[in-house]
MDTraj code that builds the backbone (N, CA, C; nanometers):
import mdtraj as md
import numpy as np

residues = "MET ARG ASP VAL THR ASP ALA GLY PHE GLU THR ASP VAL LEU ALA ALA GLU ARG PRO VAL VAL VAL ASP PHE TRP ALA PRO TRP CYS GLY PRO CYS ARG ALA ILE HIS PRO ILE LEU GLU GLN LEU GLU ALA GLN THR GLY GLY GLU VAL GLU PHE ALA ARG MET ASN VAL ASP GLU ASN PRO GLU VAL ALA ALA ARG TYR GLY VAL LEU SER LEU PRO THR VAL ILE LEU PHE ALA SER GLY GLU PRO ARG GLU THR VAL ILE GLY ALA ARG PRO ARG SER HIS PHE GLU ARG ALA PHE ALA ALA TRP LEU GLY ALA ALA ALA".split()
xyz = np.array([
    [-6.7005, -1.1040, -4.0626],
    [-6.6952, -1.1747, -3.9436],
    [-6.7410, -1.3341, -3.9489],
    [-6.6776, -1.3939, -3.8968],
    [-6.6670, -1.5366, -3.9268],
    [-6.7346, -1.6235, -3.8332],
    [-6.8004, -1.7378, -3.8376],
    [-6.8823, -1.7897, -3.7509],
    [-6.7775, -1.8873, -3.6700],
    [-6.7766, -1.8951, -3.5212],
    [-6.7011, -2.0106, -3.4592],
    [-6.7988, -2.0963, -3.3993],
    [-6.7545, -2.2387, -3.3625],
    [-6.8192, -2.3253, -3.2978],
    [-6.7383, -2.3722, -3.1452],
    [-6.8205, -2.4358, -3.1044],
    [-6.7729, -2.4996, -2.9600],
    [-6.6261, -2.5653, -3.0074],
    [-6.6405, -2.6715, -3.0941],
    [-6.5221, -2.7391, -3.1527],
    [-6.3960, -2.6442, -3.1617],
    [-6.4018, -2.5579, -3.2361],
    [-6.2841, -2.4713, -3.2557],
    [-6.2774, -2.3377, -3.2104],
    [-6.3371, -2.3350, -3.0954],
    [-6.3265, -2.2058, -3.0010],
    [-6.1679, -2.1918, -2.9773],
    [-6.1185, -2.3089, -2.9274],
    [-5.9682, -2.3093, -2.8530],
    [-5.8758, -2.2427, -2.9777],
    [-5.8993, -2.3111, -3.0789],
    [-5.8206, -2.2618, -3.1971],
    [-5.8410, -2.1244, -3.2391],
    [-5.9580, -2.1167, -3.2580],
    [-6.0116, -1.9977, -3.3333],
    [-6.0005, -1.8734, -3.2571],
    [-6.0113, -1.8882, -3.1241],
    [-6.0199, -1.7288, -3.0325],
    [-5.9240, -1.7446, -2.9327],
    [-5.9028, -1.8617, -2.8547],
    [-5.8029, -1.8672, -2.7404],
    [-5.6722, -1.8508, -2.7871],
    [-5.6439, -1.9391, -2.9025],
    [-5.5304, -1.9370, -2.9464],
    [-5.4879, -1.8410, -3.0617],
    [-5.5719, -1.7372, -3.0825],
    [-5.5544, -1.6655, -3.1868],
    [-5.4444, -1.5488, -3.1527],
    [-5.3508, -1.5063, -3.2547],
    [-5.2387, -1.4300, -3.2309],
    [-5.2925, -1.2833, -3.2004],
    [-5.4132, -1.2639, -3.2449],
    [-5.4714, -1.1115, -3.2362],
    [-5.6096, -1.1297, -3.1447],
    [-5.6382, -1.0100, -3.0709],
    [-5.7439, -1.0070, -3.0108],
    [-5.8769, -1.0362, -3.0904],
    [-5.9839, -1.1329, -3.0301],
    [-6.0810, -1.1763, -3.1009],
    [-6.2000, -1.1198, -3.0275],
    [-6.2931, -1.0529, -3.1103],
    [-6.4263, -1.0146, -3.0332],
    [-6.5182, -1.1191, -3.0772],
    [-6.5919, -1.1790, -2.9578],
    [-6.7056, -1.2737, -2.9979],
    [-6.8265, -1.2114, -2.9821],
    [-6.9134, -1.2271, -3.0754],
    [-7.0770, -1.2050, -3.0488],
    [-7.1393, -1.3214, -3.0219],
    [-7.1822, -1.3426, -2.9030],
    [-7.2590, -1.4561, -2.8612],
    [-7.4016, -1.4030, -2.9141],
    [-7.4835, -1.4731, -2.9958],
    [-7.5949, -1.4433, -3.0569],
    [-7.6720, -1.5873, -3.0885],
    [-7.8359, -1.5520, -3.1234],
    [-7.9048, -1.6293, -3.1549],
    [-8.0188, -1.5789, -3.2873],
    [-8.0256, -1.6935, -3.3665],
    [-8.1223, -1.6339, -3.4654],
    [-8.2435, -1.5520, -3.4529],
    [-8.2879, -1.5890, -3.3508],
    [-8.4386, -1.5445, -3.2887],
    [-8.4224, -1.4380, -3.2055],
    [-8.2927, -1.3682, -3.1856],
    [-8.2755, -1.2499, -3.0946],
    [-8.2744, -1.1280, -3.1825],
    [-8.3759, -1.0474, -3.1625],
    [-8.3880, -0.9062, -3.2519],
    [-8.2774, -0.8234, -3.2264],
    [-8.2318, -0.8165, -3.0831],
    [-8.1307, -0.7131, -3.0293],
    [-7.9924, -0.7537, -3.0901],
    [-7.9995, -0.8879, -3.1254],
    [-7.8636, -0.9475, -3.1747],
    [-7.8464, -0.9186, -3.3247],
    [-7.9557, -0.8852, -3.3954],
    [-7.9704, -0.8247, -3.5293],
    [-7.9136, -0.7078, -3.5541],
    [-7.9639, -0.6295, -3.4370],
    [-7.9499, -0.4983, -3.4391],
    [-7.8025, -0.4412, -3.4246],
    [-7.7217, -0.5426, -3.3482],
    [-7.5803, -0.4839, -3.3306],
    [-7.4890, -0.5420, -3.4191],
    [-7.5346, -0.6351, -3.5022],
    [-7.4311, -0.7064, -3.5884],
    [-7.3686, -0.6049, -3.7091],
    [-7.4512, -0.4980, -3.7635],
    [-7.3948, -0.4201, -3.8290],
    [-7.2872, -0.3149, -3.7589],
    [-7.3137, -0.2880, -3.6333],
    [-7.2209, -0.2149, -3.5510],
    [-7.0788, -0.3000, -3.5496],
    [-7.0877, -0.3987, -3.5151],
    [-6.9837, -0.5059, -3.4870],
    [-6.9294, -0.5043, -3.6353],
    [-6.9960, -0.5078, -3.7533],
    [-6.9104, -0.5169, -3.8910],
    [-6.8486, -0.4046, -3.9158],
    [-6.9131, -0.2989, -3.8779],
    [-6.8108, -0.1438, -3.8874],
    [-6.7284, -0.1484, -3.8079],
    [-6.7072, -0.1798, -3.6857],
    [-6.5817, -0.1808, -3.6126],
    [-6.4800, -0.2759, -3.6705],
    [-6.5163, -0.3956, -3.7316],
    [-6.4268, -0.4907, -3.8186],
    [-6.3756, -0.4104, -3.9015],
    [-6.4323, -0.3445, -3.9815],
    [-6.3861, -0.2710, -4.1088],
    [-6.2887, -0.1687, -4.0423],
    [-6.3131, -0.1080, -3.9651],
    [-6.2353, 0.0028, -3.8866],
    [-6.1133, -0.0470, -3.8628],
    [-6.0862, -0.1505, -3.8048],
    [-5.9695, -0.2239, -3.7586],
    [-5.8561, -0.2671, -3.8264],
    [-5.8806, -0.2846, -3.9593],
    [-5.7851, -0.3324, -4.0451],
    [-5.7538, -0.4447, -4.0179],
    [-5.8025, -0.5428, -3.9617],
    [-5.7570, -0.6799, -3.9368],
    [-5.6851, -0.6932, -3.8136],
    [-5.6667, -0.5876, -3.7393],
    [-5.5600, -0.5917, -3.6121],
    [-5.6447, -0.6551, -3.5003],
    [-5.7774, -0.6584, -3.5047],
    [-5.8739, -0.7170, -3.4220],
    [-5.9709, -0.8231, -3.4945],
    [-5.9698, -0.9422, -3.4607],
    [-6.0532, -1.0250, -3.5271],
    [-6.2032, -1.0333, -3.4848],
    [-6.2893, -1.0339, -3.5583],
    [-6.4645, -1.0407, -3.4904],
    [-6.4847, -1.1815, -3.5423],
    [-6.5711, -1.2311, -3.4580],
    [-6.6447, -1.3528, -3.4741],
    [-6.7739, -1.3623, -3.4096],
    [-6.8411, -1.4658, -3.4641],
    [-6.9896, -1.4631, -3.3919],
    [-7.0234, -1.6129, -3.3768],
    [-7.1048, -1.6413, -3.2549],
    [-7.1041, -1.8071, -3.2017],
    [-7.2486, -1.8030, -3.1695],
    [-7.3103, -1.8821, -3.2597],
    [-7.4658, -1.9265, -3.2486],
    [-7.4919, -2.0043, -3.1064],
    [-7.5425, -1.9393, -3.0120],
    [-7.5532, -2.0219, -2.8591],
    [-7.6283, -2.1370, -2.8637],
    [-7.7336, -2.1146, -2.9607],
    [-7.8238, -2.2319, -2.9843],
    [-7.7509, -2.3787, -3.0362],
    [-7.6637, -2.3574, -3.1089],
    [-7.5925, -2.4640, -3.1830],
    [-7.4776, -2.4707, -3.0998],
    [-7.4094, -2.3919, -3.0404],
    [-7.2826, -2.4057, -2.9483],
    [-7.3150, -2.3565, -2.8109],
    [-7.3643, -2.4428, -2.7337],
    [-7.4043, -2.3956, -2.5788],
    [-7.2733, -2.4338, -2.5077],
    [-7.1795, -2.4873, -2.5115],
    [-7.0666, -2.5261, -2.4364],
    [-6.9831, -2.3872, -2.4040],
    [-6.9371, -2.3381, -2.4871],
    [-6.8551, -2.2055, -2.4747],
    [-6.9363, -2.1009, -2.4028],
    [-7.0788, -2.0963, -2.4576],
    [-7.1548, -1.9672, -2.4006],
    [-7.1717, -2.0132, -2.2275],
    [-7.1828, -2.1476, -2.2101],
    [-7.2139, -2.1838, -2.0623],
    [-7.0714, -2.1409, -1.9931],
    [-6.9649, -2.1849, -2.0431],
    [-6.8395, -2.1652, -1.9761],
    [-6.7982, -2.0254, -1.9450],
    [-6.8545, -1.9302, -2.0209],
    [-6.8180, -1.8117, -1.9993],
    [-6.9523, -1.7087, -1.9436],
    [-7.0593, -1.7747, -1.9046],
    [-7.1511, -1.7386, -1.8239],
    [-7.2535, -1.6381, -1.9095],
    [-7.2479, -1.6650, -2.0431],
    [-7.3355, -1.6079, -2.1361],
    [-7.4959, -1.6337, -2.0769],
    [-7.5465, -1.5569, -2.0210],
    [-7.6888, -1.5564, -1.9818],
    [-7.8089, -1.4805, -2.0602],
    [-7.7525, -1.3836, -2.1143],
    [-7.8371, -1.2592, -2.1907],
    [-7.7771, -1.2535, -2.3229],
    [-7.8476, -1.2462, -2.4050],
    [-7.8211, -1.2157, -2.5517],
    [-7.8632, -1.0611, -2.5914],
    [-7.7792, -0.9823, -2.6711],
    [-7.6403, -1.0397, -2.7186],
    [-7.5537, -1.0326, -2.6189],
    [-7.4417, -1.0993, -2.6160],
    [-7.3247, -1.0791, -2.5324],
    [-7.2144, -1.0628, -2.6014],
    [-7.1200, -0.9942, -2.5934],
    [-6.9943, -0.9653, -2.6879],
    [-6.8682, -0.9568, -2.5841],
    [-6.7823, -1.0460, -2.6127],
    [-6.6700, -1.0616, -2.5431],
    [-6.5501, -1.0253, -2.6155],
    [-6.4570, -0.9433, -2.5735],
    [-6.3231, -0.9484, -2.6278],
    [-6.2428, -1.0360, -2.5500],
    [-6.1693, -1.1226, -2.6593],
    [-6.0691, -1.2107, -2.5801],
    [-5.9336, -1.1729, -2.6463],
    [-5.8356, -1.1644, -2.5489],
    [-5.7069, -1.1285, -2.5822],
    [-5.5896, -1.2225, -2.5006],
    [-5.5127, -1.2873, -2.5799],
    [-5.4145, -1.3625, -2.5054],
    [-5.4630, -1.4774, -2.4225],
    [-5.5842, -1.5433, -2.4997],
    [-5.6609, -1.6500, -2.4466],
    [-5.7554, -1.6264, -2.3303],
    [-5.7604, -1.4950, -2.2979],
    [-5.8422, -1.4518, -2.1755],
    [-5.9504, -1.3555, -2.2151],
    [-6.0702, -1.3793, -2.1543],
    [-6.1749, -1.2632, -2.1681],
    [-6.1436, -1.1316, -2.1022],
    [-6.1376, -1.0200, -2.1900],
    [-6.0828, -0.9140, -2.1263],
    [-6.1991, -0.7972, -2.0908],
    [-6.2943, -0.7890, -2.1926],
    [-6.4030, -0.6938, -2.1880],
    [-6.5531, -0.7547, -2.2281],
    [-6.6465, -0.7259, -2.1632],
    [-6.7626, -0.7781, -2.1877],
    [-6.8816, -0.6625, -2.1906],
    [-6.9502, -0.6812, -2.2911],
    [-7.0912, -0.5915, -2.3459],
    [-7.1721, -0.6720, -2.3398],
    [-7.2908, -0.6601, -2.2536],
    [-7.4318, -0.7234, -2.2382],
    [-7.5380, -0.6443, -2.2893],
    [-7.6187, -0.6942, -2.3867],
    [-7.7251, -0.6118, -2.4394],
    [-7.6757, -0.5387, -2.5830],
    [-7.7930, -0.4825, -2.6291],
    [-7.7571, -0.4001, -2.7594],
    [-7.7455, -0.2565, -2.7084],
    [-7.6376, -0.2137, -2.7484],
    [-7.5818, -0.0887, -2.7124],
    [-7.5434, -0.0265, -2.8502],
    [-7.5209, 0.1394, -2.8262],
    [-7.4838, 0.1805, -2.9375],
    [-7.3373, 0.1760, -2.9703],
    [-7.3089, 0.2058, -3.0931],
    [-7.1695, 0.1927, -3.1433],
    [-7.0703, 0.2427, -3.0381],
    [-7.0866, 0.3761, -2.9632],
    [-7.0194, 0.4321, -2.8918],
    [-6.9735, 0.3845, -2.7754],
    [-7.0787, 0.2763, -2.7312],
    [-7.0627, 0.2141, -2.6101],
    [-6.9488, 0.1111, -2.6303],
    [-6.9468, 0.0219, -2.7526],
    [-6.8444, -0.0585, -2.8012],
    [-6.7327, -0.0084, -2.7993],
    [-6.7030, 0.1081, -2.8800],
    [-6.5822, 0.1997, -2.9000],
    [-6.5332, 0.2187, -2.7565],
    [-6.6085, 0.2496, -2.6538],
    [-6.5250, 0.2837, -2.5285],
    [-6.4962, 0.1440, -2.4649],
    [-6.5746, 0.0549, -2.4541],
    [-6.5555, -0.0711, -2.3861],
    [-6.4418, -0.1314, -2.4511],
    [-6.4132, -0.1369, -2.5946],
    [-6.2746, -0.2000, -2.6230],
    [-6.1706, -0.0825, -2.6842],
    [-6.1950, 0.0441, -2.6434],
    [-6.0989, 0.1271, -2.7037],
    [-5.9667, 0.0940, -2.7005],
    [-5.8987, 0.0007, -2.5573],
    [-5.7494, -0.0300, -2.5658],
    [-5.7326, -0.0839, -2.6831],
    [-5.7873, -0.1789, -2.7225],
    [-5.7896, -0.2919, -2.8592],
    [-5.8008, -0.2079, -2.9884],
    [-5.9140, -0.1536, -2.9951],
    [-5.9634, -0.0729, -3.1094],
    [-5.8756, 0.0452, -3.1610],
    [-5.8286, 0.1150, -3.0234],
    [-5.7514, 0.2354, -3.0493],
    [-5.6053, 0.1885, -3.0859],
    [-5.5597, 0.0766, -3.0744],
    [-5.4270, 0.0120, -3.1137],
    [-5.4466, -0.0100, -3.2609],
    [-5.5552, -0.0335, -3.3060],
    [-5.5817, -0.0815, -3.4491],
    [-5.6001, 0.0145, -3.5402],
    [-5.6685, 0.1158, -3.4788],
    [-5.7359, 0.2453, -3.5591],
    [-5.6054, 0.3232, -3.6157],
])
top = md.Topology()
chain = top.add_chain()
for i, resn in enumerate(residues, 1):
    res = top.add_residue(resn, chain, resSeq=i)
    for name in ("N", "CA", "C"):
        top.add_atom(name, md.element.get_by_symbol(name[0]), res)
traj = md.Trajectory(xyz[None], top)
C-alpha cells in the first residue's frame, strides 16, 4: 500500500488505469490502525488488479476536503477518475468485501 499526497492525487489516483482504493487516515486514529491490515489483505488478494493507497489527512487536507471526508477512517474506491464506493468507519473485512465486490471480484 503506497502513500499518496494532495500534490500527486490527480496522477496517482484519478488518472490511474486500474481502480484505486484510498484509505483516508491519520496517525492518531486507532480505528485507522485497526483496518490497515484488512486493506493489506485485500490488496494481496487482488493480485495488482486493484491498487491500494493511503492518504494522511493531517498532511494532505485538500483532497480529503474535496471528497467530504469528515470521519476517519474513510475508504473510497476510485475507478475511471470517479469515487465509486465509500466505507466510513472501522468495519470487518466482510463489509469491505461486499462494498467493493464489483471490483474485487473481477480481480480475484
